[in-house]
LUMBA-680824 format. One line per 3 residues: for each residue x, y, z of C-alpha. Coordinates in Angstrom, 3 decimals. Layout:
X Y Z | ...;
//
This chain:
202.016 139.012 100.831 | 199.318 141.674 100.554 | 195.578 141.057 100.773;
195.131 140.733 97.015 | 197.828 138.064 96.798 | 196.300 136.157 99.702;
192.852 136.452 98.132 | 194.132 135.090 94.827 | 195.832 132.152 96.543;
192.708 131.199 98.485 | 190.375 131.607 95.514 | 192.615 129.555 93.233;
192.713 126.517 95.504 | 191.021 123.442 94.015 | 190.920 119.743 94.796;
193.405 118.028 92.467 | 193.175 114.318 91.661 | 195.779 113.916 88.919;
199.488 114.430 89.422 | 202.728 114.342 87.499 | 205.024 111.383 88.113;
207.518 113.684 89.787 | 209.130 113.571 93.200 | 208.224 116.243 95.725;
211.343 117.296 97.682 | 211.140 116.657 101.415 | 212.129 120.262 102.080;
209.059 121.519 100.208 | 206.822 119.270 102.295 | 208.537 120.245 105.546;
208.048 123.946 104.837 | 204.334 123.445 104.175 | 203.869 121.215 107.216;
205.644 123.700 109.458 | 203.148 126.377 108.425 | 200.285 123.952 109.105;
201.410 123.681 112.719 | 200.861 127.432 113.137 | 197.107 126.997 112.640;
194.831 127.882 115.557 | 193.894 125.066 117.908 | 191.740 124.783 121.015;
193.680 126.203 123.991 | 196.764 126.001 121.744 | 196.734 122.247 122.388;
198.131 121.465 118.910 | 196.672 117.966 119.007 | 197.662 116.960 115.496;
200.189 114.660 113.924 | 201.092 114.476 110.235 | 202.604 111.294 108.793;
204.164 111.721 105.343 | 204.135 108.707 103.017 | 206.192 108.701 99.812;
206.804 104.955 99.602 | 204.812 103.781 96.582 | 204.202 100.290 97.961;
202.705 101.768 101.117 | 200.507 104.208 99.177 | 199.261 101.309 97.045;
198.569 99.204 100.134 | 196.512 102.016 101.654 | 194.611 102.502 98.391;
193.948 98.747 98.219 | 192.586 98.776 101.771 | 190.240 101.655 100.967;
189.073 99.975 97.766 | 188.435 96.717 99.627 | 186.195 98.486 102.137;
184.406 100.303 99.320 | 183.816 96.954 97.626 | 182.237 95.668 100.820;
179.909 98.678 100.978 | 179.018 98.193 97.305 | 177.894 94.632 98.075;
175.327 95.708 100.654 | 171.658 95.628 99.682 | 171.220 99.053 101.240;
173.749 100.468 98.790 | 171.782 99.145 95.832 | 168.724 101.003 97.111;
170.478 104.349 97.432 | 173.187 104.302 94.767 | 172.665 103.886 91.031;
176.159 102.612 90.220 | 177.938 101.213 93.308 | 180.831 99.916 91.242;
181.720 103.468 90.213 | 182.262 104.231 93.901 | 184.617 101.266 94.107;
186.588 102.384 91.061 | 187.030 105.875 92.520 | 187.954 104.704 95.999;
191.670 104.222 95.480 | 192.341 106.976 92.943 | 194.940 108.538 95.231;
197.369 105.684 94.552 | 198.609 107.916 91.709 | 199.718 110.623 94.135;
203.464 111.028 94.739 | 202.775 111.903 98.383 | 200.130 110.889 100.893;
199.849 112.682 104.219 | 197.949 110.919 106.992 | 196.475 113.317 109.534;
195.891 112.196 113.105 | 193.932 113.944 115.841 | 194.438 113.750 119.587;
191.438 114.025 121.880 | 191.351 117.460 123.466 | 191.422 116.940 127.268;
188.823 119.042 129.023 | 187.725 119.047 132.653 | 184.430 120.419 131.364;
183.753 117.121 129.597 | 184.189 115.190 132.832 | 181.814 117.573 134.592;
179.158 117.008 131.938 | 179.650 113.236 131.888 | 179.022 113.033 135.624;
176.145 115.515 135.581 | 174.230 114.127 132.598 | 173.603 110.830 134.383;
170.855 112.583 136.364 | 170.288 115.861 134.478 | 168.609 115.828 131.039;
169.457 119.467 130.378 | 173.139 118.735 130.978 | 172.910 115.832 128.519;
171.418 118.171 125.923 | 174.118 120.784 126.523 | 176.796 118.091 126.207;
175.326 117.031 122.848 | 175.648 120.623 121.634 | 179.273 120.757 122.752;
180.005 117.432 121.074 | 178.882 118.882 117.743 | 181.565 121.558 118.092;
184.323 118.923 118.599 | 187.394 121.106 119.262 | 189.787 118.272 118.375;
188.430 117.939 114.843 | 188.034 121.695 114.366 | 191.658 122.243 115.378;
193.001 119.590 113.018 | 190.784 120.909 110.215 | 192.330 124.359 110.596;
195.766 122.759 110.302 | 194.713 120.948 107.135 | 193.386 124.181 105.618;
196.717 125.909 106.298 | 198.543 122.907 104.835 | 196.556 122.941 101.595;
197.301 126.619 101.051 | 200.987 126.212 101.905 | 201.274 123.334 99.428;
199.484 125.357 96.758 | 201.826 128.313 97.302 | 204.684 125.969 96.359;
203.019 124.743 93.191 | 201.461 121.552 94.557 | 197.906 120.370 93.992;
196.157 118.482 96.775 | 192.926 116.814 97.760 | 191.587 116.481 101.316;
189.879 113.117 101.887 | 187.728 111.706 104.675 | 186.024 108.962 102.629;
189.018 106.639 103.158 | 188.240 106.690 106.878 | 185.879 103.769 106.240;
189.181 101.857 106.212 | 190.597 103.698 109.246 | 191.529 100.550 111.153;
193.233 99.015 108.135 | 195.237 102.171 107.432 | 196.286 102.480 111.070;
197.536 98.886 110.956 | 199.645 99.756 107.917 | 201.007 103.085 109.158;
200.812 102.619 112.883 | 198.684 104.523 115.369 | 200.441 106.998 117.658;
199.262 106.508 121.225 | 196.296 108.731 122.019 | 195.744 109.691 118.377;
193.190 108.686 115.747 | 193.458 108.912 111.981 | 190.908 111.448 110.694;
191.949 112.383 107.136 | 194.277 111.738 104.227 | 195.826 114.420 102.014;
197.090 113.376 98.573 | 199.450 115.859 96.968 | 201.978 116.377 94.195;
202.694 118.551 91.192 | 199.328 118.668 89.470 | 198.750 117.260 86.014;
195.362 118.853 85.361 | 193.576 122.173 85.285 | 190.745 121.823 87.803;
187.291 123.084 86.891 | 186.213 126.433 88.336 | 184.331 126.045 91.600;
180.595 126.614 91.658 | 180.120 129.051 94.495 | 177.019 129.844 96.489;
176.200 133.540 96.518 | 177.774 135.618 99.277 | 174.371 136.621 100.654;
173.348 132.969 100.853 | 176.126 132.062 103.267 | 176.810 135.319 105.150;
174.450 137.218 107.426 | 175.098 140.376 109.405 | 173.005 140.821 112.547;
172.153 144.497 112.919;
//
């Protein structure tokens, strides 16, 4: 693949929320997931785990759990103050039940002796506490898994699949982990719904290059 082909692949990626009722071969998924595991990770820790769900009853159960939590949020008085149509949020919550495949992405905490140093130091050093807060924002575990997800989305697209990366369902994290299981030392951080797309996504509205890129002379 030359640069132009790579550029076209990246620029053509869109979030897809409608899929054909068509099975995705396991081999296609395995090939994409293998490429995802080649993504960069902190200290090459590779603290990710991907759980592939094709069972329709399980996908529906996960969607029901997410919808139930969304319904709870919609009932809060705070939601009424900040959201014009809470019920629309509820209706959208489980849209991914239509997906032929759901991939649950888990993250493992990145073990760092530096964290232990900061935790001990910050008990009596305010500057250390501030520095630790800066490091926490960087969160190498999440950044590593996110790079794996980005690779996965592109690998799926290269094989004709349309996907959507979701973190909203994490409001039902505990429920989903009860349904799928929770590998020891891992936490669910995202869901990827994928399949052969049944829509032509709208073009992305992009910020200007100069708005998001700065060169320091």
